[in-house]
N, C-alpha and C positions, 0 to 999 in steps of 0.2 A: 627688518633682518635684513631685507636686501641693502639698505642703505647703508647700516652698520656696517656691513663686508665690502661694500662698495668703497666705503671712506677708506678703510683696511687697505684695499688694492691703490687706490689713490696716492696714498705713500707709497706704493711700491711699483708705479708706474715707470717710474728710471731704470729699476732694476726689471721689470718685465720686459723694457724692450730691449735690453741688454741679455735676457734670456732670449729675443728674437736673435738679432746678432750674432752671439753665439752660436745659434740654431745654420748660419748660412753655409751650403755648399760652399758657394762662389763672393768674390767681391761684391760689391754696388758698388758701379761705377756712375763717377759725377753726372755724367749727359743722363742716370737715370731720374736727378732731382730736381725738381724744379724751382729756381733762382727764387721764386715767389715766396711757394711756400715750404720749400728745404724737404720735401714730402715725395717718394718716388710716383711719377708722373701714371696717372692710368690713361689718359687721354690727349697725349701729348700733342701742340697744334705749334708751326713756325711761321714768322712773323717775317716784312719783306726783309730786314734784315740779316736773317739769317738765324735767330736768337731763338730758342724755343722754351715754352713755357706750358703748365696744367691751363687747358682750356676755360674751365673756370675761373682760375685765378685773375690770368689775364682779360678775361671778358667783367669780372672785377674790376677793375686798375682802370679799363676804355673807362667803363660807365664811371667812378670817380673823377675821370681828365672831365668828361662831358659835365657831369656836375660840377664841377665846380668851375665851369668856362672856360678852360685851356684845352688845346690841340694836343690829339694823343700823341703821347712821345713811346721811346722805348721804357721801359724802368730799370734799363738794365745800363745805357746807355746815356739819355735822360736828353736822347735829342730827337726832334721831330717826324712821324712819321707821316708819308705821305696817304697810306692806307689804313685800316685797321682790319684787311682780309686775313684770317686764321686757318693756314694750310696745316689740312692731318698730316702728322709725321708717323704714316702708315708704319713703315719700316721700324722704326723707337718702339715704336708702341708695341710689334712683333714680337721684338727683341725683350721687352721690359715684360711683356706678358707669359715668354719662354722663361726665361732668369728666374719669375715670380715661384711659375710652377713649379720648377724644379726645388728650388729652394721651401715653397711650402709643404712641399710634397717631403721634404727631408726634413722640416719641423714635425711635419704628423708625423714622421717615423720615432722621431725622439718622444712625442707627446705620446706618443703611442706607449714605448718602454716603460712611461713613467706612470699610465694609469693600472695599477695594480694596487693590490691591499698591501703589500709586503713593500711597496716605496715608503719614502719619508713623506708626512705631510706636505713638507715646503716643495717638494717636486710634483706632487700630486697637485697641490693648488697653482703651480705656475700652468703647469699641463691646461689645468683645465680651462686657469684665464685667457692662457692661449685660443681654445678653441671657444669662446663668448668672442671675443676680438676678432676673430676670423668671420664668424656667423653674423656677426653685426657687421661686418663691412662687407658682407656682398651677399642676397641669397644662395648664389651658386654654391658658394662655399660651404651651406651645407648640405648640399649633393655631394659636395667632396668629403666632407666629414664621415655622410653615410657610407661612401663608398671605400670610403677607409677604414668600414669595419670599429669606429671609434664607439661607438653607441652603445655596444654591449657592454664596452670595459667603461665606458662613461657610470654605466646603471650598476657593475659591480661595485666600483670604488661608494657608491653612496654605500656601503656598507661596511666604512672604513674605521674604524674605531677611533679615529677624528672627528668630533662632530661639524668642525670647520668644513673639511672634507664631504662630509656628508650633506651637509646645506649645500655648501657650490656645486656638487654633482646635481642633487635636485635641482640649482639653479640653473645649472650648465642644459640641463635635458631640458628644461622648458624653453631655452631660448632656439634649443636645435630645432625643437619642434613648432614652434612659433610661423605659423601663415605657411605649413610645407604637412602636409599629412603624408608623404611617404618614410617621414622624418618620424610621424607620429605612428603609423605601422610598426616602424622601426624599434622602434620604446618598448611599443606593448607586445613584441614577440616575448614570449620565452615567460618567466616569472616577475617579469618590472613589475607589470604593474601588482602584484599581490606585497612586491617590496614598498612599492607608495604608500600603500592604505597603512602596512604597519607604522608607516610614520604618523599617520592622524590623529592617533588617540597619545602620541610624547607628547612626553612631560614640559619639556622645552619648545614655547611657543615659535622659535627660530624657523626650527623644522616642523612643525605643526606647517608652517605658515608656505615655507616653500613647496610642501606635500601637496596641499590643498590645488595651489598655486598652478603646479604641474599637471593636479587631475583635471581642472577646471580646463587647461590649455589641454589636453588628450580626449574632454570631453565635448570638443566642439567637432569631432569627427565620430559621425553618427555611426560609422562603420566600427565604432570602439565602444558605444555605448553599453551595451548589452554586456560586451566584455569585461566595462568595469563596473557593474551592476552584479555580475558572477560573480565576481570576488566575495568569499565569506565575509561578512561583519559591514562590507563599504560604505552601503545607501542609510545600514545603520546609524554608523560613525557620524554618517554625511548629515541626517536628519537632526544627529543631538546637536553637533554644533552647529547648522543654521538656527534651529530652533535658543543656541545657549543665551542665556543673559549677564553671562562671567567672562564669552571669551571675547580677545580681539577682534574690533570691529569687520579690520581686511578679513580674517580668516572668516569671520559668519556670511560676509556679504561672498566670497568665492564659493563658501560650500553649499550657498542659495542657488550661487549660480549654477556651479557643476550640477544640482540637480533638475535645473528647470532645462541642462542639457539631456542629461540621462531619461528627461519624461519622454523622450521622442523614440523609447523602448518600452513595450507594452510591459514585460517582463518587470522591467523597473519599478512600474508605476505598481505592479502589484506590490515588488515587495515595500514598497514606499507606503502605498494603503497596510500592509501588513504591520508597518511601524509607527505607524499614526496618521502617517502624511495623506488623508486621501484627498485633499484639494484636484490632484492630475488625476485619480481616478473617475473623482465626481465631473470633471471638463468633461473627459473623455466619454463618460456614459451620457453627458448632456447634448455633448456637441459633437463627437465623433461619427465617423461612419455607423453603418446599420449593422456592419459585423461587428465590428468594437464596440457598440453601443451593448450588443450581446454579450463579449466578451467580458464585459467589463462589470455588466448585471450578475453574469457565472461568479466571475471570480469576488465581487461584491457579499455572493452566497457563500461562497467558503471562508469569510472571514471571521475571527471571532473579534467586534468589538466589544468596545466599552459602552455603556448606556449613557453616555455625555455625547460620542459619537456615534450612536443609534440615533440619536434625536438631531442629531444636526444631519444626516444624511438624509433622513424620514423627512426634513424640512429643503434640502436641496434638491432631492429625487425623487421624493416620495408620488410626486407626481406623475412624475415622466415613465415609472416604471407601473403604474397602474394604468396609464395607459398603454403601456407596450402588454399587460396582461390583456385587456380589452379588445385589441386589435392586431394582435401580433399571430405568427405562425407556432403551431405547437411549440418550436423547438426555443422562439422569442419567450411563449409564456411560459414555460419552464425554467428558462433562466432569470425570468423577470419574480416568478414564485419563490424561487430560491433565493435571491435577493430581499424580496418583502417579507422571507420566513425568516432569517436573520433580525431584520429591523423594526420587524414587529413583537420580538420577546421583551419587549421593553415597554414598560405601561405609559410612557408620558408619547414615544415615538408611535405607540401603535393608536393613539387617540389622533395622534397627525394623521397619522394615515387612512383613520375613519373620515376624518375631513376632506382629503384627499378622493373621495369616493371608490375605497377600497370594498368596501361592503359589496354592492348590488355584483360587481364581479366576480367578486368569491363565490357567492351563493350561485349564479348562474352556472361556473363551472361545475360544482358539485352535484347539481340539480340535473344536468342536460344531459340526456340518453337518445339513444340513436348514432348516426354517422360523424357528427361532429360533436361529441362527446370529446370530454378530454381522455386518456390512455389511466388506465389506473394509479399507474404512478406518483403522474400527475393531482389525479382528483386529493390520493392520499396528501400530498403536498400543500392543495388548498387546503383539506381540513386542517392539517399541520396548523396554517396560516390565521386561520379559523379561530382556533383554539389560543392562539396569542391575542387574537384582538379582541376576545370575549375576556381574556382574564383581565382587559384591562381596566375594567369595571365602568366604562361605559352606561348611557343611557339608553339600552337598545330599543326602548320601547319609543321613543321620539327620534331613530332613523330611521329613515325610508329605503326600501330595495328597490325601489321603483317607480314608475308614475301611478300604478292601483293603489299606492303607502299602504304595504304592507311590510313588515319588519321583521324581527328577526324572533320577536316571541309569538306573532301570530300563530292562530290556529293554525293556519295551512302549513305554512315553513314549517312549524313542529312536525307537524304529519309526515311530512316530507322525510326531516331529518331521521323520525324513527324508521320512518319506510326503509331509509338509506343504512340504518345501522342493520336489522335484519337481512338484507341482500347485498350484502359485499363482504370484501373479508376482513380478519383480525387488526390489519393495520388500518384500514380508515373505521372500521367497528372501532377501535378506541379511542382513535381522536373525536369521532364523534359525541364518542359520551363524554369525554372530557369538555367538548361543546356546550353541553347540555348540564353537565358540569358544573361549567361555567357561570354559565344563566342562572341556576337554580341558586347558587352562593351568593345571590342578590336579590333584598330584601323587596324589590319592586318588582321584579321578572318572575320568583319563582312561581307565582300563581296562574300567573300565565302556563307556564310548562305544565305545574302539577293538572290544571285543568285540559289541557290538551292531552298528556297521556292518560287520563281519565278517560277523554272523549275518543284515544284513538284506542282503548280495551287493550295497548299495550304493556301492561303490569307484570304480566306472565312472562311476555318476552324479553321482561329486561332484565325479572331476577334469573330469568336464565343462563344470563353471562356471568352467574356468581359461580356457576361450575366453570367456565375457560381454562381449559390448559394455557392461555396465555397469561400470563402475571398481570401484564399493563390494561387488558381488557378488562380481567377480574377486578383491579383494583379501581379502576375509572367507572364499572359498574354498582360497585359496593361504594366509593363516594359518591353517586348518583343518588341511589337509596337512601345512605344515610343525610341526602338532602332534602328530600321530599316525604320522609318517614314522620318530621312531624303534620304535616299537609294531609296524608293516608294512609297514616301508620292502621288502620283499622282493615284498608283493604292490602296493605303489605302482608300484616299476619296470616289475614284469608288466606294469601296464596302462599304463604309457607309453609301453612298448614296440611295444603293438600300435594301439594310439588311435593317429587323425591328427588333428594339430592342437595337443593339448595342450602334448606339450612344447615344442616351436614357438613358442608363447605366453608359455610361462615365459622361454624366452630371451628372447622381444622384452621382456620385462618387464624382467629384466636389465639389456637391451641400453638402454634409455631415459635420457635425459641433459640428463632435467629434475634434476638435484639428484641427489640418495639421498633415496629415498620409503623408509615402513616397508615399502610391498609387494615393492618390489626386493629388499629385505634377506629378507623372510619367502622371498621366491620361489627366494634365494641358499639358504636355509637349508633348502630344503626339498628342493633337489638337493642339496644336500653330503648329507641324511641319509640318501639313498638308498645301498644296500648298497655299497661304491666298487670290487669286486672285479666286479659284474655287467657282464663284456663288452660285451654288446649293448647294454645303455643308453650306453653308454661310445662307443662308436660310431654308435649315434643321437646322441650327443651330436655328435659330429665333424661327420656328416653337416649338424646344426644351425647350424654354423660358432663352436659357445659357447664354445667352445677360445679360439680368437682374441681374442671380445667378454670372457671370464675376464682373461685377460694382459692386454689393453688396460686393463679398469677398475681391475686390480689396479696394474699400471705409476703409470694416474695419479691414483689415492689415494696410492702409496708418494711420489708426485713432489710431492703437496700442490697438483695442480689440483685437484682434490676435499676440500672439507673445508666444515666447517661445521653438518653435517648432524649431529644424535643417534642417525643410524642407518647412521652411516660404520661404526663398530667390527662392531656383528654380517655387515653388508654383506660386510667384508670377510673377516671370518673366515669366510661363506658362499665366498667366491669362491675361498679359499687350499684348504680342502676340497673345490670341485669341481676344482680344478686337480690338485689331489693324486691323483685319481683316475688318472690318464695313470702315476703311479709304479708304478703296480699291476700294468700290462699291458708291463712291456719287454721281456716278452719275442716281443712282436709288434716285425715291423722298421718299419712305419709307426706304430708310435706311438714308438719311439727317432727315428726320420728328426722328428717334432713337436717332440719334447722337446730334439731336437738346436738344433733351426730356431729356436726362442723360447730358447735358453740357462734351460730352467728350472732349471737345478742353483747359476746364481747367482744367479738370482731368488729360489729358495729359499734360498738361506745370506743375501741380505739381508733377508730378511723376519725371521730369527730376533735382527735387530734391532730388533724392533717390541715394545720394554719396556710391560706394563702389557696387553696382549694373548697370554693365555696359550694360547688356542684357536692362533693365527695361527703361535706360537711352538712348540708342540706337534708341531701340522701339518706344517710347514717340516720339521723335526726327523725325522716319521716319513717325510716325501718325501724329506729327504736321506739316509735310509738305505738306502731304496727301489733309491734312484739308484747311491748307493756299492756297492753290492753286483752292482751290474754291471757296473762299474770294472774287475774282473777279467778280466771277457771281453769286454769292449770295447778295452782297451789296445792297443795295435798292437806286438806283441811283436817282436821285430828276425829273419830267418831267417839264418842265415850260411849259407854254400856248405861245400860237405864239403872236409877239407885233402883236399892232393894224396898220394902213395902217401910221397913222402922226408919230406913233411912230418909224415906220421902217425909214421914211425920218428925224427924229431929234429923234436920239438914245440917245440925251442929255435929252433928255425930260422924258425917261423910267428910269425905277427903277432897278438896278441890281439885278439879284438874291441870297438869303441868303445862302452862302456856310456854314456859322458857325455850328458848331456839324458833318461835313461831314469827311469821312476816307480823312485824308491826301495820304496816298496811294491807295485806291480801288474807291477813288471819289464819294462813297456814303454812307446811313446812315450803318453802319458797328455795330456790338455789337460780342463777344467772343461764343454768345451759338448762335447768329444766321447768323452770315456768318461765324465764326471760323477765326475770325482776330485775328494775333499776336500781333496788337498794343494794342486792345480793351482789350487780353488776359492778358497781360504784360509779353507775353513769351516772347521778344525781348533778354529782358538781361538774362535771363532763358538761351536759348540758344549762348549766347555771351559766358558768362561764361560757358559753355561746351566745347566753344576751344580751350581749356587749357587742356582739358582730356590725360589723358594718353594715353587711348585705340582710337587708331585711327579710329576704327568704330566707336562708339561714333562724333570723329569730324565730318567725313563723311557726316554721320545725321543730323549734328545741323549746320552745313555748308549749308547742301541743304534744310533745311528749312527754314535759311536766306535769300537764293537764292531768295526764290519766293517773298520777296520782290523787287526783283531787277528784273521780269519776265516781260516780256513782257506782254502786258493790264494791267499793272499797272503804276502809274506814278513813276519812275526808280529814278529820282531826287531826289521827296520826300523820297522814299527809302530808298535813300545812307542819306539821311540828318536825318532819324528814326536810320539806323545804327550811325552818327556819331554822334548822341546824347547821345546813349546806350554804348557810347567807343568801340564801333566793329567794327570799323575800321582798326586799328592796330592788335588786332587779326588775321584779314581776312587775312591782306599782312604778319602776322610771319604764318601762314598757309603754305602761298603761299612760303618763305621764306627757311623751311624745310623741306617741300614738302615730305613727309615721305610715301608715298603711291600716285600710277600714277594716282589714283579715286582721291584721295584730289589735286593735283596741277591741277588737268586738272578742279575742281571744282575751285579751288583757282582764275584760272588765266580766268576762265570764272568774276565771283564774282570781281575781280579787276578792268577787261575792262570795268564792267560797271557804278563801283566807278568813275573810273578816267574821265568817260563822263561830270562828274560835274567838270566844269574848275579850283574854289579855291583851290579843292581838289590835283586833277593835279598836278597843278602848287606846293602845299606845295611838293607831291609825288616827283614829279622829279628830287628834289634834294636829295632823297637817292638812291647813285649808289646799297644799297642790294637789291631794288627792281627791278630797269632796270636787274642787270646782272640776279636774277631769272625770268623775263619776257624772257630773250634773252637764257635763256638756256633751258624754256619752246621753244620758237620759233625754236631750233634749234633739240631739241630731242624728242621732244610733238607729239602725233598724229595729223595726217591732223588737225581734227576740233580744237583741242587746238595749232595748231600751226599758224590757220588763228587768232584765238582769242587772240593770244598773239600779233605777229602785229598789228593786230589795239589798243590793250595796248600801245604798246610802240610807236603808232603813239600821244596818246593821249600825252607823255610824251615827245613829240620828241627827241624819240630816233631813231624813223625812217623816212622819210620823206611822207610827206600826197601825193601824186601826183593827186589825184582827182581835187585839185582846181588848176593847172596848164595847162592845156589842157580845151579849150575853146569845151562845146558839138555843135555837131553840130545843125546847122539852130540856134547858139548863134551870 
């Protein structure tokens, strides 16, 4: 852009000279001009013949004479000179200087009058060109421009409506500022820097170029760096320009150099880091003075970093921060911990910090007691970093904490963590509980943690945190207990039965109605993982009215009244598992009454249709199995009076009992609500549909529930027909053919043997070679019970001889 405008003004250089001439107060005397250059002399000198020339011009003339082998001659008279001595014409020089000063003052006055927003474009441009001209002639003229108070006027016309004027004003300010710190300060006075910054994102690249060039010039003054950085958006815009792929290369270069100059101010370095330019901050962190290093570490802890940046910082400065944490004073360690807390919050960067050796000093800071221990606020910070590190999923069994080769999951270390949890305030309690949550979330380390909890006797103390008034502490404790429940469910159940308040607190968490939280999902999962056949715990839950709450929540979710939470699925899974506890105690009349009251058979049947929630479908099928097993005991069998003597002699005269309305399978009056009948509840078709499920656990549970229709104590033949009418025979045979698990094969062989007792079906199946082969495989490779059952099934389809009909019984 500069070249574009310079070309424009080159074409008008003659008019510019006229402009200068028109401004003169006094005429120019001929004696002021050098005969050789025709320009006003600045350093006039006189020859021996009395003629005066500009020193530089006459010296050049004499050199040309010598170079050509001629004797020196006067350029005007062309006569040979005896001497080339040059005598300064001091009087003339003083006269010229006085004349120049008077005229320049006049010219500056005229320029001042033209540097207004109301002046015409041409007048302003000529005035600016004049200022540029005199500044380029002499550095001393820059002082004159400043003393004449032209700088604020030039700054003002940078807001002119003419784009040409704006560009020329920015260029003029840059030239005025070059190699003159006082002028830089004068330009920075007032609101000028803010105005310059406003040009940086301008749509016209000429204005952007002039603005960034001027800003670069000003940034050479260290005293102005903070002021430039203090303008809102300045550093953000410069960072964007310096990294732009589409910007003019000159602009990119100037923006980059400006930022490099601004790095001399720590405040600017912080701003750059906020806007993604972290290298200056990291350079100061690694190479700065001790005080600067601490300042940068502290600020790093306040930044919100993207994950990619966290990885970059961990690789660049992780070791330095760990070293500060190891050996620094308390203030230094606090700053380092703040930075490490920020960096460690991403899995990859946390693993880099582990490699840098963060774990040993971190654990030492937590466990150290006495005069050298950290203040509690720093222990809390160390615990927070440890939470981040543990959440990385690293293999902590293989990471030693010191020369003793103990690890984070060693028994003594876990004991210390448990002791610290019980002897600190809520903030650190919460963080250390979260550490244990992280360690128990790993399948490789949870057994170590569970063993340490058992050996320390800390079960009761951990359960007590369920009643903590601080929500975060309570949630961390519930998540920890949820994680360990599959490994020590009975211990937790025993503790919850005997302690006061904790079970009630868990139920209250589940009962909350502010959406579905992670805490609720964890509480439901915890109770769901406790032994389902623990009668005492189930009765305690009844006392807390837990099942009423659970049923209400399940119905609400099923009806779509509760949506949108990412915890809804694990919450529902936990609720259904809690509810299924009731089906394991159906030998107790009060439990049967509750199941009837809430019609749980219908509810579990409905839950079979929760596609995508395998655990819900599996647990629902298991519950239906338990319920259906009771149907033969709960069905109402009609009692008929004994026939009279005559009717017993002549039965043809008696009226046959009415069997209409009786259950085909159970032989009595059945209903889904009262006797939990699968037929009445229309559950058979839904269970058959689950036999095609990809999850074999769902298939196992569904097949087990269907097998209750073929069990001893029911009408097996009618049970077979019910399955036949529900299109369930083929899916059961398919389960046998696939034999995905040993449990499925055993269950399928048992069901097929019962089905084959119906001759018509046995006849149809006998021609299926695949079924015969599957039964033979079960006969050969199954366990003892399966082999016996497979043998009976093979006899039904004549694959094995039935020897029982060959031999005559004794006494026959």
